[in-house]
C-alpha positions in Angstrom: 13.4 -0.4 -18.4 11.6 -0.4 -15.1 11.9 2.7 -13.0 13.8 2.5 -9.7 12.3 4.2 -6.7 12.9 4.3 -3.0 10.4 3.3 -0.4 9.5 6.1 2.0 6.6 4.7 4.1 5.0 1.4 4.9 1.2 1.9 4.8 -0.7 -1.4 5.2 -0.2 -5.1 4.8 -2.3 -7.1 2.3 -2.9 -10.1 4.4 -4.9 -12.0 1.7 -1.6 -12.6 -0.1 0.4 -15.6 1.1 3.7 -13.7 0.8 2.4 -10.8 2.9 2.7 -8.0 0.2 2.0 -4.5 1.3 1.0 -1.1 0.1 3.9 1.3 0.4 4.6 4.9 -0.6 7.7 5.7 -2.8 9.7 8.8 -3.2 7.6 9.8 -6.3 4.7 10.3 -3.9 2.7 7.4 -5.4 1.5 4.2 -3.7 2.5 0.7 -4.8 1.8 -2.9 -3.9 5.1 -4.3 -3.0 6.2 -8.0 -3.3 9.2 -8.6 -0.9 12.3 -10.5 -1.7 12.5 -11.7 1.9 9.1 -13.4 1.7 8.8 -17.2 1.8 8.9 -17.7 -2.0 12.1 -15.6 -2.2 13.4 -13.6 -5.2 12.3 -16.2 -7.7 8.7 -15.2 -7.1 9.7 -11.6 -8.0 11.5 -12.8 -11.1 8.3 -14.7 -12.2 6.3 -11.6 -11.5 8.7 -9.4 -13.5 9.1 -11.7 -16.5 5.5 -12.8 -16.8 4.1 -9.4 -16.1 6.2 -7.7 -18.8 5.3 -10.5 -21.3 1.7 -9.8 -20.6 2.2 -6.1 -21.2 4.1 -6.7 -24.4 1.1 -8.7 -25.7 -1.3 -5.9 -24.9 -2.9 -6.9 -21.6 -3.5 -4.3 -19.0 -0.8 -4.5 -16.4 -0.1 -2.1 -13.5 3.3 -0.5 -14.0 6.0 -2.6 -12.5 8.8 -0.9 -10.6 11.9 -1.8 -8.7 11.6 -0.4 -5.1 14.7 0.0 -3.0 13.9 -0.7 0.7 15.9 0.6 3.6 15.1 -1.7 6.6 15.1 1.3 8.9 11.5 1.8 7.7 10.5 -1.2 9.7 11.8 -0.1 13.1 8.6 1.5 14.2 6.4 -1.4 12.9 4.7 -3.1 15.9 4.0 -6.4 14.1 7.1 -8.6 14.6 6.4 -10.7 11.5 6.2 -7.6 9.3 9.3 -6.1 10.9 11.2 -9.3 10.2 10.0 -9.3 6.6 11.2 -5.7 6.1 14.5 -6.5 7.6 15.0 -9.5 5.3 14.0 -7.5 2.3 16.6 -4.8 2.3 17.6 -3.8 -1.2 15.6 -4.2 -4.4 12.0 -5.4 -4.3 9.3 -5.4 -6.9 6.3 -3.1 -6.9 3.2 -2.5 -9.0 1.0 0.5 -9.2 -1.9 0.3 -6.8 -5.1 0.1 -8.8 -7.6 2.4 -7.2 -11.3 1.4 -6.7 -10.8 -2.0 -8.1 -12.8 -5.2 -7.4 -11.9 -8.8 -8.1 -12.9 -10.1 -11.5 -16.1 -12.2 -11.1 -17.0 -14.1 -14.2 -20.8 -14.5 -13.4 -21.1 -10.9 -12.5 -19.1 -9.4 -15.4 -20.4 -8.6 -18.9 -20.0 -11.5 -21.3 -16.3 -12.3 -21.8 -15.5 -12.7 -25.4 -13.7 -15.8 -26.8 -10.8 -13.7 -28.2 -9.9 -12.3 -24.7 -10.4 -15.7 -23.1 -8.2 -17.4 -25.7 -5.5 -14.8 -25.5 -5.4 -15.0 -21.7 -5.3 -18.8 -21.7 -2.5 -18.7 -24.2 -0.5 -16.2 -22.1 -1.0 -18.3 -18.9 -0.1 -21.5 -20.6 3.0 -19.9 -22.1 4.3 -18.7 -18.7 2.9 -21.7 -16.9 0.7 -19.6 -14.5 -1.2 -21.9 -12.2 -3.0 -18.9 -10.5 -5.8 -18.0 -12.8 -8.5 -20.3 -11.4 -12.1 -19.7 -10.3 -10.8 -19.8 -6.7 -8.0 -17.2 -7.4 -8.5 -15.3 -10.6 -5.8 -12.7 -10.1 -7.6 -10.1 -12.2 -9.0 -6.8 -11.1 -11.7 -4.6 -12.7 -11.7 -0.8 -12.3 -13.8 1.5 -14.4 -14.6 -1.2 -16.9 -10.9 -2.1 -17.4 -9.6 -5.6 -16.5 -6.1 -5.7 -15.0 -3.9 -8.7 -14.7 -2.0 -9.0 -11.4 0.1 -11.4 -9.3 2.2 -13.7 -11.6 4.5 -14.9 -8.8 3.4 -18.5 -9.2 4.2 -18.7 -12.8 7.5 -20.1 -14.4 7.5 -22.7 -11.6 10.2 -24.7 -13.4 12.9 -22.3 -12.1 12.4 -23.5 -8.5 14.0 -26.8 -9.7 16.1 -26.1 -12.7 16.6 -29.2 -14.9 16.7 -29.8 -18.6 15.7 -26.4 -20.0 14.5 -27.8 -23.3 12.4 -30.5 -21.6 10.9 -27.9 -19.2 10.0 -25.6 -22.1 8.0 -28.5 -23.7 5.7 -28.8 -20.8 2.1 -29.5 -21.8 1.0 -27.4 -18.8 -1.8 -29.7 -17.6 -3.0 -27.2 -14.9 -4.6 -25.3 -17.8 -7.6 -27.5 -17.2 -8.4 -25.3 -14.1 -8.1 -21.9 -15.9 -11.1 -19.7 -15.2 -11.6 -18.8 -18.9 -10.7 -22.1 -20.5 -14.4 -22.9 -21.4 -14.6 -19.8 -23.6 -11.1 -20.2 -25.1 -12.0 -21.5 -28.6 -9.5 -19.3 -30.6 -6.2 -20.5 -29.3 -4.7 -21.0 -32.7 -5.6 -17.4 -33.6 -4.0 -16.2 -30.4 -0.9 -18.1 -31.2 -0.7 -16.6 -34.7 -1.2 -13.1 -33.3 1.3 -13.4 -30.4 4.2 -15.3 -31.7 5.6 -12.5 -34.0 5.5 -10.1 -31.1 7.7 -12.1 -28.8 11.0 -11.6 -30.7 14.5 -12.6 -29.6 15.3 -8.9 -29.1 12.3 -8.6 -26.7 13.3 -11.6 -24.6 17.0 -10.5 -24.5 15.9 -7.0 -23.2 13.5 -8.6 -20.7 15.9 -11.0 -19.0 18.5 -8.2 -18.9 16.1 -6.5 -16.4 16.5 -9.2 -13.8 18.7 -7.7 -11.0 21.9 -9.6 -10.3 21.0 -9.7 -6.6 17.9 -11.8 -7.4 19.9 -14.3 -9.4 22.9 -14.7 -7.1 21.3 -17.2 -4.9 20.9 -19.9 -7.5 24.0 -22.1 -7.2 23.3 -24.0 -10.4 24.8 -21.1 -12.4 28.3 -19.7 -12.4 27.1 -16.2 -13.0 24.0 -14.0 -13.2 24.4 -13.8 -16.9 24.5 -17.6 -17.2 21.2 -17.7 -15.3 19.7 -15.1 -17.6 20.7 -17.1 -20.7 18.9 -20.1 -19.2 15.7 -18.1 -19.0 16.3 -16.9 -22.5 16.7 -20.4 -23.9 13.5 -21.5 -22.1 11.4 -18.7 -23.6 12.8 -19.2 -27.1 12.1 -22.9 -27.0 8.7 -22.7 -25.4 7.6 -20.2 -28.1 8.9 -22.5 -30.8 6.9 -25.4 -29.3 3.8 -23.5 -28.5 1.6 -26.1 -30.3 2.3 -28.5 -27.4 0.5 -26.4 -24.8 -2.2 -25.3 -27.3 -3.0 -29.0 -28.0 -3.2 -29.7 -24.2 -5.5 -26.6 -23.7 -7.8 -27.7 -26.5 -7.9 -31.3 -25.2 -8.7 -30.0 -21.7 -11.4 -27.7 -23.0 -13.0 -30.4 -25.0 -13.3 -32.5 -21.9 -15.4 -29.7 -20.3 -17.9 -29.5 -23.1 
């Protein structure tokens, strides 16, 4: 279960993020990068961040700790920037945070030691599974600190939930954007990654995962009669996508072969 903390201080905006995330201090004394529910992408970006991030952690990738951060809008009253003040006011309640990775630099493939095909294949498999369009050379969303590679920023994944349709059809997406994945050229062990990962993503794991989504983040989707019904739709999506993983593996292999 994610820890629940209270925000105590707004420190600095991270203006390179389109949703204007920020570094804030919580009541445990630690600093966190906060994604706000009142940002333009709304709570669904936080849901994607939560679900995809915890799937990545389950599969053994290095992920900063994710937390729920309760925000009292009074924190924004002394903020001189009107845009930030409006954002804080609109984000009262639960937001999502991740541990701030100290002394980190952006992952730069040409400058890094040789990336092995196992890591590349496993990361391509993960991003294809959660339909993450944001792992391209232009925007790798990986940090390196003290030799450790950290995955960050999964808010653009699971894009199907912005326009719910046939869940089974959505889950069978080939995920053609995989062609732009920064590590696709090295991902020649996708079948091995699939064999390694599938047993770890159990029904019990997915049930516990979707139970973590706060009701307040789900209440805005009028397609569903209740938050639990919405959770069940996510659960059905994940189960079916895992069952049909060969579809996105075939697409990734096809895209990779076109690059060689």
